DSSP file (Angstrom, degrees, kcal/mol; ACC not computed):
  #  RESIDUE AA STRUCTURE BP1 BP2  ACC     N-H-->O    O-->H-N    N-H-->O    O-->H-N    TCO  KAPPA ALPHA  PHI   PSI    X-CA   Y-CA   Z-CA
    1    1 A M              0   0    0      0, 0.0     2,-0.4     0, 0.0     0, 0.0   0.000 360.0 360.0 360.0 135.4   -0.2    1.5   11.8
    2    2 A L        -     0   0    0      2,-0.0     2,-0.4     0, 0.0     0, 0.0  -0.931 360.0-164.7-110.1 134.5    2.6    2.2    9.3
    3    3 A L        -     0   0    0     -2,-0.4     2,-0.4     2,-0.0     0, 0.0  -0.975   6.8-174.1-120.3 132.3    6.0    3.4   10.6
    4    4 A F        -     0   0    0     -2,-0.4     2,-0.5     2,-0.0    -2,-0.0  -0.941  17.3-140.2-124.7 146.2    8.5    5.0    8.3
    5    5 A D        -     0   0    0     -2,-0.4     2,-0.7     2,-0.0    -2,-0.0  -0.901  18.4-134.0-102.1 132.5   12.1    6.0    8.9
    6    6 A R        -     0   0    0     -2,-0.5    -2,-0.0     0, 0.0     0, 0.0  -0.777  27.9-167.4 -85.9 121.5   13.3    9.2    7.2
    7    7 A M        -     0   0    0     -2,-0.7     3,-0.1     1,-0.1     7,-0.0  -0.830  23.9-105.6-110.2 146.9   16.6    8.5    5.7
    8    8 A P        -     0   0    0      0, 0.0    -1,-0.1     0, 0.0     0, 0.0  -0.319  49.1 -87.8 -66.7 154.3   19.1   11.1    4.3
    9    9 A A        -     0   0    0      4,-0.0     2,-0.3     2,-0.0     3,-0.1  -0.293  52.5-179.3 -61.9 145.3   19.4   11.5    0.6
   10   10 A A        -     0   0    0      1,-0.1     4,-0.1    -3,-0.1    -3,-0.0  -0.977  40.0-120.8-145.6 156.9   21.9    9.2   -1.0
   11   11 A E  S    S+     0   0    0     -2,-0.3    -1,-0.1     2,-0.1    -2,-0.0   0.880 104.3  46.6 -65.8 -37.0   23.2    8.5   -4.5
   12   12 A T  S    S-     0   0    0      1,-0.1    -2,-0.0    -3,-0.1     0, 0.0  -0.821 102.1 -99.0-105.0 147.4   22.1    4.9   -4.3
   13   13 A P        -     0   0    0      0, 0.0    -2,-0.1     0, 0.0    -1,-0.1  -0.256  18.9-134.8 -63.3 149.3   18.7    3.9   -3.0
   14   14 A W  S    S+     0   0    0     -4,-0.1     2,-0.3    -7,-0.0    -5,-0.0   0.791  91.5  36.6 -72.5 -28.4   18.3    2.7    0.6
   15   15 A T        -     0   0    0      1,-0.1     3,-0.1     0, 0.0    -1,-0.0  -0.894  57.4-163.2-124.9 155.8   16.2   -0.2   -0.5
   16   16 A R  S    S+     0   0    0     -2,-0.3     2,-0.3     1,-0.1    -1,-0.1   0.570  76.4  48.0-107.9 -16.4   16.3   -2.5   -3.5
   17   17 A E        -     0   0    0      2,-0.0     2,-0.6     0, 0.0    -1,-0.1  -0.924  66.9-140.1-129.3 150.7   12.7   -3.9   -3.2
   18   18 A L        -     0   0    0     -2,-0.3     2,-0.5    -3,-0.1     0, 0.0  -0.954  19.8-161.4-107.3 122.3    9.3   -2.5   -2.7
   19   19 A W        -     0   0    0     -2,-0.6     2,-0.5     2,-0.0    -2,-0.0  -0.907   3.1-166.1-106.2 129.6    7.1   -4.6   -0.4
   20   20 A V        -     0   0    0     -2,-0.5     2,-0.5     2,-0.0    -2,-0.0  -0.968   3.2-165.4-117.2 126.9    3.4   -4.1   -0.5
   21   21 A Y        -     0   0    0     -2,-0.5     2,-1.0     8,-0.0    -2,-0.0  -0.942  15.2-150.6-114.0 130.3    1.2   -5.6    2.3
   22   22 A D    >   -     0   0    0     -2,-0.5     3,-1.2     1,-0.1     5,-0.3  -0.857  15.5-172.2 -94.5 100.4   -2.5   -6.0    2.1
   23   23 A L  G >   +     0   0    0     -2,-1.0     3,-0.6     1,-0.3    -1,-0.1   0.377  69.8  81.1 -81.8   6.6   -3.3   -5.6    5.8
   24   24 A R  G 3  S+     0   0    0      1,-0.2    -1,-0.3     2,-0.1    -2,-0.0   0.444  73.5  79.9 -85.3   1.5   -7.0   -6.6    5.3
   25   25 A T  G <  S-     0   0    0     -3,-1.2    -1,-0.2     2,-0.1    11,-0.1   0.332 104.1-116.6 -92.6   7.4   -6.0  -10.3    5.2
   26   26 A N    <   +     0   0    0     -3,-0.6     2,-0.3     1,-0.3    12,-0.1   0.656  67.6 144.3  65.2  16.3   -5.7  -10.7    9.0
   27   27 A M        -     0   0    0     -5,-0.3     2,-0.6     8,-0.1    -1,-0.3  -0.647  44.6-141.8 -84.5 144.5   -2.0  -11.5    8.6
   28   28 A H        -     0   0    0     -2,-0.3     2,-1.3    -3,-0.1     5,-0.1  -0.934   4.3-153.3-107.4 123.2    0.4  -10.2   11.3
   29   29 A F        +     0   0    0     -2,-0.6     2,-0.3     3,-0.1     5,-0.1  -0.597  52.4 113.7 -98.7  73.4    3.7   -9.0    9.9
   30   30 A T  B >  S-A   33   0A   0     -2,-1.3     3,-0.5     3,-0.7    -2,-0.1  -0.850  77.4-111.2-131.3 169.3    5.9   -9.6   12.9
   31   31 A L  T 3  S+     0   0    0     -2,-0.3     3,-0.1     1,-0.2    -2,-0.0   0.694 112.3  62.1 -73.6 -17.5    8.8  -11.9   13.6
   32   32 A K  T 3  S+     0   0    0      1,-0.2     2,-0.4     2,-0.0    -1,-0.2   0.709 107.3  36.8 -82.3 -20.7    6.7  -13.9   16.1
   33   33 A Q  B <   -A   30   0A   0     -3,-0.5    -3,-0.7     1,-0.1    -1,-0.2  -0.995  53.4-172.8-140.5 135.4    4.0  -15.1   13.6
   34   34 A N        -     0   0    0     -2,-0.4     2,-0.3     1,-0.3    -1,-0.1   0.921  68.0  -1.9 -92.9 -54.0    4.2  -16.2   10.0
   35   35 A R        -     0   0    0     -8,-0.1     2,-0.6    -6,-0.0    -1,-0.3  -0.999  63.9-114.7-147.8 143.2    0.6  -16.7    8.7
   36   36 A D    >   -     0   0    0     -2,-0.3     3,-1.7     1,-0.2     4,-0.2  -0.667  22.3-150.8 -77.3 118.2   -2.9  -16.5   10.0
   37   37 A D  G >  S+     0   0    0     -2,-0.6     3,-1.7     1,-0.3     4,-0.5   0.724  88.7  75.3 -64.5 -20.8   -4.3  -20.0    9.9
   38   38 A S  G 3  S+     0   0    0      1,-0.3     3,-0.5     2,-0.2     6,-0.3   0.735  88.2  61.2 -64.7 -19.6   -7.9  -18.7    9.4
   39   39 A L  G <  S+     0   0    0     -3,-1.7    -1,-0.3     1,-0.2    -2,-0.2   0.605  85.0  76.2 -82.3 -10.6   -6.9  -17.9    5.8
   40   40 A E  S <  S+     0   0    0     -3,-1.7     2,-0.8    -4,-0.2    -1,-0.2   0.851  88.1  64.3 -65.4 -33.3   -6.2  -21.5    5.0
   41   41 A N  S >  S-     0   0    0     -3,-0.5     3,-1.9    -4,-0.5     4,-0.2  -0.826  71.6-160.8 -95.5 110.2  -10.0  -22.2    4.8
   42   42 A T  G >  S+     0   0    0     -2,-0.8     3,-1.3     1,-0.3    -1,-0.1   0.627  83.3  78.9 -68.8 -10.8  -11.4  -20.2    1.9
   43   43 A D  G 3  S+     0   0    0      1,-0.2    -1,-0.3    -3,-0.0    -4,-0.1   0.733  86.9  61.0 -65.5 -19.9  -14.8  -20.5    3.4
   44   44 A N  G <  S+     0   0    0     -3,-1.9    -1,-0.2    -6,-0.3    -2,-0.2   0.618  90.3  88.6 -80.2 -13.1  -13.8  -17.6    5.7
   45   45 A L  S <  S-     0   0    0     -3,-1.3    -6,-0.0    -4,-0.2    -3,-0.0  -0.504  85.8-105.1 -86.8 153.6  -13.2  -15.3    2.8
   46   46 A P        -     0   0    0      0, 0.0    -1,-0.1     0, 0.0     5,-0.1  -0.276  53.6 -79.1 -66.0 162.9  -15.9  -13.0    1.3
   47   47 A P    >>  -     0   0    0      0, 0.0     4,-2.1     0, 0.0     3,-0.9  -0.269  44.1-109.6 -61.0 153.0  -17.3  -14.0   -2.0
   48   48 A P  H 3> S+     0   0    0      0, 0.0     4,-3.0     0, 0.0     5,-0.2   0.847 117.8  56.5 -55.0 -37.6  -15.1  -13.2   -5.1
   49   49 A E  H 3> S+     0   0    0      2,-0.2     4,-2.0     1,-0.2     5,-0.1   0.847 107.9  48.5 -65.8 -31.8  -17.5  -10.5   -6.3
   50   50 A V  H <> S+     0   0    0     -3,-0.9     4,-2.3     2,-0.2    -1,-0.2   0.919 112.7  47.6 -71.4 -44.2  -17.2   -8.7   -2.9
   51   51 A I  H  X S+     0   0    0     -4,-2.1     4,-2.2     1,-0.2    -2,-0.2   0.931 112.5  49.8 -60.9 -45.2  -13.4   -9.0   -3.0
   52   52 A A  H  X S+     0   0    0     -4,-3.0     4,-2.4     1,-0.2    -1,-0.2   0.908 110.9  49.0 -61.2 -42.7  -13.3   -7.7   -6.6
   53   53 A Q  H  X S+     0   0    0     -4,-2.0     4,-2.5     1,-0.2    -1,-0.2   0.888 110.0  51.4 -65.6 -38.4  -15.5   -4.7   -5.8
   54   54 A E  H  X S+     0   0    0     -4,-2.3     4,-2.5     2,-0.2    -1,-0.2   0.893 109.7  50.3 -64.2 -39.2  -13.4   -3.9   -2.8
   55   55 A I  H  X S+     0   0    0     -4,-2.2     4,-2.7     2,-0.2     5,-0.2   0.930 110.5  49.3 -63.7 -44.8  -10.3   -4.0   -5.0
   56   56 A V  H  X S+     0   0    0     -4,-2.4     4,-2.6     1,-0.2    -2,-0.2   0.928 112.3  47.9 -59.4 -46.0  -12.0   -1.7   -7.5
   57   57 A E  H  X S+     0   0    0     -4,-2.5     4,-2.3     1,-0.2    -1,-0.2   0.905 112.5  48.8 -63.4 -41.6  -13.0    0.8   -4.8
   58   58 A D  H  X S+     0   0    0     -4,-2.5     4,-2.5     2,-0.2    -1,-0.2   0.917 112.9  47.2 -64.3 -43.0   -9.5    0.8   -3.3
   59   59 A L  H  X S+     0   0    0     -4,-2.7     4,-2.6     2,-0.2    -2,-0.2   0.894 111.9  50.1 -66.6 -39.4   -7.9    1.3   -6.7
   60   60 A E  H  X S+     0   0    0     -4,-2.6     4,-2.3    -5,-0.2    -1,-0.2   0.907 112.0  48.2 -64.4 -40.8  -10.3    4.2   -7.6
   61   61 A A  H  X S+     0   0    0     -4,-2.3     4,-2.1     2,-0.2    -2,-0.2   0.913 112.6  48.4 -65.1 -42.3   -9.6    5.8   -4.2
   62   62 A A  H  X S+     0   0    0     -4,-2.5     4,-2.6     2,-0.2    -2,-0.2   0.910 110.9  50.9 -63.9 -41.8   -5.8    5.5   -4.8
   63   63 A L  H  X S+     0   0    0     -4,-2.6     4,-2.5     1,-0.2    -2,-0.2   0.905 109.3  50.8 -62.6 -41.4   -6.1    6.9   -8.3
   64   64 A A  H  X S+     0   0    0     -4,-2.3     4,-2.1     2,-0.2    -1,-0.2   0.901 110.9  49.2 -62.9 -40.2   -8.1    9.9   -6.9
   65   65 A E  H  X S+     0   0    0     -4,-2.1     4,-2.1     2,-0.2    -2,-0.2   0.921 112.0  47.4 -65.8 -43.3   -5.4   10.5   -4.3
   66   66 A F  H  X S+     0   0    0     -4,-2.6     4,-2.7     1,-0.2    -2,-0.2   0.879 110.3  53.2 -65.1 -37.0   -2.6   10.3   -6.9
   67   67 A A  H  X S+     0   0    0     -4,-2.5     4,-2.4     2,-0.2    -1,-0.2   0.908 108.9  49.6 -63.9 -40.6   -4.6   12.7   -9.2
   68   68 A A  H  X S+     0   0    0     -4,-2.1     4,-2.2     2,-0.2    -2,-0.2   0.898 111.4  48.9 -64.3 -40.1   -4.9   15.2   -6.3
   69   69 A I  H  X S+     0   0    0     -4,-2.1     4,-2.2     2,-0.2    -2,-0.2   0.926 110.6  50.6 -64.2 -44.1   -1.1   14.9   -5.7
   70   70 A A  H  X S+     0   0    0     -4,-2.7     4,-1.9     1,-0.2    -2,-0.2   0.908 110.4  49.7 -61.3 -41.7   -0.4   15.4   -9.4
   71   71 A R  H  X S+     0   0    0     -4,-2.4     4,-1.4     1,-0.2    -1,-0.2   0.908 110.3  50.1 -63.7 -40.9   -2.6   18.5   -9.5
   72   72 A S  H  X S+     0   0    0     -4,-2.2     4,-0.6     1,-0.2    -1,-0.2   0.862 109.7  51.3 -67.1 -33.3   -0.9   19.9   -6.4
   73   73 A L  H >< S+     0   0    0     -4,-2.2     3,-0.6     1,-0.2    -1,-0.2   0.859 106.7  53.8 -70.4 -34.4    2.5   19.3   -7.9
   74   74 A E  H 3< S+     0   0    0     -4,-1.9    -1,-0.2     1,-0.2    -2,-0.2   0.825 106.1  54.0 -66.1 -30.7    1.4   21.1  -11.1
   75   75 A D  H 3< S+     0   0    0     -4,-1.4    -1,-0.2    -5,-0.1    -2,-0.2   0.626  90.0  96.7 -79.8 -13.6    0.4   24.1   -9.0
   76   76 A R  S << S-     0   0    0     -3,-0.6     2,-0.1    -4,-0.6     3,-0.0  -0.482  86.0-105.0 -76.7 146.1    3.8   24.4   -7.4
   77   77 A P        -     0   0    0      0, 0.0     2,-0.2     0, 0.0    -1,-0.1  -0.444  41.7-108.0 -65.1 143.6    6.4   26.8   -8.7
   78   78 A Q        -     0   0    0     -2,-0.1     2,-0.2    -4,-0.1    -4,-0.0  -0.516  30.6-118.1 -74.4 139.0    9.1   25.1  -10.7
   79   79 A A        -     0   0    0     -2,-0.2     2,-0.2     1,-0.1    -1,-0.1  -0.542  29.3-116.7 -75.5 142.0   12.5   24.9   -9.0
   80   80 A E              0   0    0     -2,-0.2    -1,-0.1     1,-0.1     0, 0.0  -0.582 360.0 360.0 -80.2 142.0   15.3   26.7  -10.9
   81   81 A S              0   0    0     -2,-0.2    -1,-0.1     0, 0.0    -2,-0.0   0.462 360.0 360.0 -82.8 360.0   18.2   24.5  -12.2
């Protein structure tokens, strides 16, 4: 689950960094736990070709979503300055 706070517009950004989490790694991003020990043993991971294919599929899906967003933005009327 992802939770976002809607912040009012400001001249300066509310954040300075973008953090990206790959939540498929069994890591828990809480203050109570740092790292899943099961990832220490690479025998628990899928083969590299499976990981690579999953990355390709995820990137293709993300690209398709961004393309759809771009098309929807092109269809919107332009705001007057």
